[in-house]
C-alpha positions, 0 to 999 in steps of 0.5 A: 882692384881693376881686374877685380871690376873688369871680372864683375862686368863681365860676371853682369853682362852674363848672368842679367839676361838670365835673371830676367829671364827668371823674373818673366818665368816667376811673375804670376801676376802676368800671363802675357809672359813666355813661357805661357805657363798653364796654372797662371791661365788656371790649369791645376795640375793636380791629377784631380781637375780636367785642365783641358779648358786652360791648357787650350787657353795657354797655347792660344795666348802663345799663339796670339802673341805670335808664338811662345812656349807653353810650360807645363810645371811640374805636376799632373795635369787630367785633360782631353783634346789639347789643339797645337797652333803654329809658333808654339812649343809645348814644355813638358817639365820634369815631374810634370805627367799629361794624363789623358783624362778619362772618356766622360763629359767635361773632359773635352776630348774632340770627335774623330773627323770626317775628313778621309772618304776611303776605305784604303786604311785603317780607322786610325789612318784616316782620323786626327782629331781625336788625340789627347794632343793634335794639330792640323796644317800648322808650321813651326811647332814642337813638344819638348822636355822631360817630362811624361805624357801618360794616355791613361784613358786612350783606346789601343783601337776603335770598333768602327766609325761611330765609336768616337773615343779617342786613341792616340797621344800624338798625332799631327795631318799635314804640317811642316817643321815639327821638333818633339824631343826628349819627352816619354810617353807611357801606354799612348793608345793606337798610336804613340805619335801618328804623324801624315804628312810631314814635310822637316821633321825631328823625333829625338830623344824619345822614350816610349813605352806602349800598348800598341803603335810606338810612332807611325811616320806615314807620307812624310819628308825629311824626318829625322828620328834619333836616339830613340826607345820604344818599348811596344809588345803589341805592335810596331815600335818605330814605322814607316807607312805611306797609306792613302790618308791624305785622299792621294798616294805620297812616298814616305822620303828622306828618312833617316832612323840611327841610335834608336833602341826597339823592344817587346819587354812587358809594356810598363817594365821599359819605363820602370826598368824593370825589363820583365817578360811574362811570355804572355800570349800575344795575338799569334805568340810573340811581342812585336816591337821592331823598325818595319818599313810598311805594312800600309805601302800606296805612296812608297818609300824611297831614300831611308837610311836606317843604322846603329840600331838596336832590337832586343827580343821583339820582331826583326826588321821588316821591309813590305810593300804590298799595296802598288808602290815603289820600295827603292834607294834603302840601306840599313847598317850597323844592327844589332839583334837578340831574343827575336820571336820571327824572320830577322829579316823580312823582305817582302813584295806581295799583291794585297793592293789595299788602294785604288784598282787603277794601282798596278803591283809595286816593286822592290829594289836597290836595297843594301843590308850590312853590318848586322849579328842577331843572336837567338833568334826564333828557329821557325822561320829564318830569314825571308825574301820573297817578290811574286810570280811576275814581279821580283825583287831586285838589286838586294845587297847583303853583307856582313851578316851574322845570324845565330837560330835556336835550331830544332829543324826537321827533316820534315819541315825541310819538305814543305812547301811554302804558300804564296800568299800573294794577297794576303797580309804580309807576317813571317808567321803566316808563313808557317814554319820555313823549309830552311833554316837559314833565309828562304829567296823566292822572285828575286833577281840581281841578288848579292850576299857576301860574308854572311854566316849563319848557324844554330844552338841545337841541331836543325836538319834543314838546309841554310840557304834555299834559293827559289824562282831567283835570277842572278845570284852570287854569293862569296865568303859564306860559312853554314853550319849544317847537319851530315845529312843537309845540304846548305843550299837548296835550288829551284828553278833557279838562273847564273848562280855563283858562290865562291870562298864559302864553307862548306860547299865548293867554288860553283858557277852554274846557268840553270839549277832545278831541284839541286842541292849544294 
């Protein structure tokens, strides 16, 4: 009997706190209790009523009490702009959907604010308030829960400064200590998540199926992105940027992206579980999807690690600095790709220079890419690594890479001259069909490649590797499929070239090579 009494006491000690918390949550007569149930503040959640004002009342009440959780029980909440506050968590429960209300009078959307007066970035990157959920100069905020945010009536772009329509799902500006976890975003507008100038930022287990950019991490520091699945056929999935949107240049730095998936299936089919590919006609003939660093690159990128990620039916990995900034100290490992629609690896240092006129051309250096497998990559582009004259990509390491291309390239294509495109927007397709099927490497200094193998599914009559204006290139354990009439390597203006233990090329050491085939 004594043992039964002891067990009962232990159970009461553990269960009483939970009973108290549940009683608070169920108390429909006390709006002051936390969590702050939006229905207690007048939100209907019926999919018909506009709940903007009542949701914001719940947020304001929680903030006035010093912070708390604003709770969305199951229901469909039509809303305009929701104003985050410091110390607030939004918790969207299973079965709850926040829906971007129709853009009409009374919906409660905020207009785009006049904050940044330069034209160094797109409209979407210099306005934050015209969003479904936004916060500015806040700290200690979170958006949590297994529910859904549906940006139903958000537009995917704007026509100019006179266009006041909302175009972002979640927009954050100059905040710190932010968590976004477990939510799903459908049809997110121009940006599912736009984060500008955020410090200490965690995004975890977010699923997104959207009509333009998934998440743009801009001028942010100490960022952890993990376990996310982003389907974005019309633009980038996970994108690091460093715009001039703060009014000054600031680097995106100390970033980890791990255990994520990006794809370009038809919009809506990812969350629906059908994963359909209707081969739609996109702006340049294929879906986007990918993980990218750039294009906007005024402040630069430092200390970035990308690991354990899957790319499926989308563009490949892209590292770009073209607006005068540094891109340095980046490691990328354990990447699996399938059905890649352009270059599986694109590393670009350019001189678009959209920024203050005094800015010098940037630099791209100390990058390691390893443990990559890619199957059924597009046959037009191969992997592209390209600096510009006078500005080499430096200190680049590639290892344990296996790429299967579609093949089908012709001898005529192997003779093509590739334009420099120094000031152009950096995209692989703009270079046209490349003269090599495996890697095109130009304006690079100190390149090391080992355990790299390329092959094709259909016969390809282009060389596997073209090196153009490369200073210092060490190749070891390279394997490349080739036809009898094709070279493995073509070297133009190459210095200090070394290759060992590779097939089908014999060990070779060259101090200088110009228009030489191996």
